[in-house]
N, C-alpha and C positions, 0 to 999 in steps of 0.2 A: 653577296653571300652573307655578310654580317647582318644585313637587314633581314634576310630570310630567317636566320637563326634567332634573331631578336623577336620577330613576329611569331615564330614557332614557340619560343619560350613564353611569350605573353599568352598565347592560346592555351598552352599547357597549364599555366598558372591560373587562368580564368576557369578552365575546365575543372581543376582541382578545387577551386573555390566553390563552384556550382555543385560539385559532387558532395561537398560538405553540407551544403544547404539541403540537399536531397537525401540526407542520411535516413536510414531505415527508422520506422516509428519507435517510440519509447515502448518499453514493456511494462504493463501494469498487471497486478494480481489482485483480484477480489477474493477475500476470505469470507466464507459464510458457512452455513450448516446448522447453526442454532441461533435463535434470536427471540426476544420477546415480541418482535414484530414479524410480519410476513416476509421473511427473507427470500422465499421461493418466488415471490412476485417482484421484490425490489431489486434483487441481483441482476436479472436480465435487463431491467431498465437502466440500472447503473452502468452495466457493461455497454449497452447501446449508446448511452450518452457519451461515455468516454471514447468509444470507438468512432463516433460520429465527428469528433473533433479532427480526425485524420492524423492525429499526433501519436496515437497509441494502438498497440495490439493488446488485447485483454484476455487473460486466462482466469479461471476460477478454481479455487481450492476449497472443496466442501468437506467439512469435518464430519466425523461419524455422528449419528443422532445422539441427542441428549441421553445421558446415562450409559452410553456404550463405551467400549475400550478406546481411549484416545491415544494410546502409546504409538500407534502407527501414523498419527497425524503430524507430518513433518514437511510443510511447504518449504520450497527452496527460495526463501525470500531474496537471497543474494543474486538470483537470476533476473531480478526485476529492478526497474528504476523507481517504481512506486508501488506500495501495498495499500489497498483500500479495504478497510475492515468494515464488514457488514455482519459482524459476529458479536453475539452476547450469549454465552452459555457456559458449559463446563470448562473447568481449568484445563489448560494445555499442558502437555508434558514439559518438564523442566528443560529438556533439550530444545523444544520448540520455542519456549519463552526466551531462552538464551540466544537462539538464532535471530529472533526479532530484535532483541536488545542490541546485539552485535551489528545487525543490519542498519538500524537507525544510527548507532554510534559511528558507523562507517560512512554515513552520509545518505543512506537510503531514505526515500520519502515515505511518509505514513499519513494516510487520510483516515480519519475516524468518521464513519457515516452514521448519522442519527443515533440509534440506540446502542451502537458499539461503545458509546461513552459510558455505558453502565457495566461493561464487561470488567472482569478481574479487579474488583474493588480492593482486594488484599494484596495485590501485586504492586509494590512500590514503584518499580521502574515503569510499569504501564501508566500509573497515575502521573508520573513525570512526563512521559512521552505525549500523553493526550492533553496535558495542561489543566483541564478542568472536567470533572465528571461528578455529577451530583446524585447518582442513583446507586443501587446495589449495596446499600448499607454503609456507604462512605461516611466518614466523620471528618472533622477538621484536621485530623492527623494525616489524611490522604492529600491534603492541600487546602489552600484558603477557600472559603466559601464566597460566592458572589450572590448577593441578594438583590433582586430587582423588585422595587415597590412602585 
């Protein structure tokens, strides 16, 4: 009897361990809608590359077009494990900026794809989050320059 309970306990323990390995995929969010490059072509490719790893499900949050009202653009960053920015355009509403800062401070992942490094040159927290951006009128006040010769 003891042996049967012991074997049952081992089977349950192994099943729990395997179920942890088979956890649902991570959730990723690609943010796009404006960019100096062709985001309409690159976002689907980014999405496919990330999904093809088998580790992620990917949603896309597309901002209003350049020059349009951004007040309703409020992606729910906290719902995701990682945010991939393919965005470079109009300033986000303060509420959206704060949500991204809080998300990253809380441990959320942020990937800056290509020209997204040129976004928000006057937003100090963004410059800190991306580490290095050399476009968009940034000066040394945005962070140290790196020159490659």
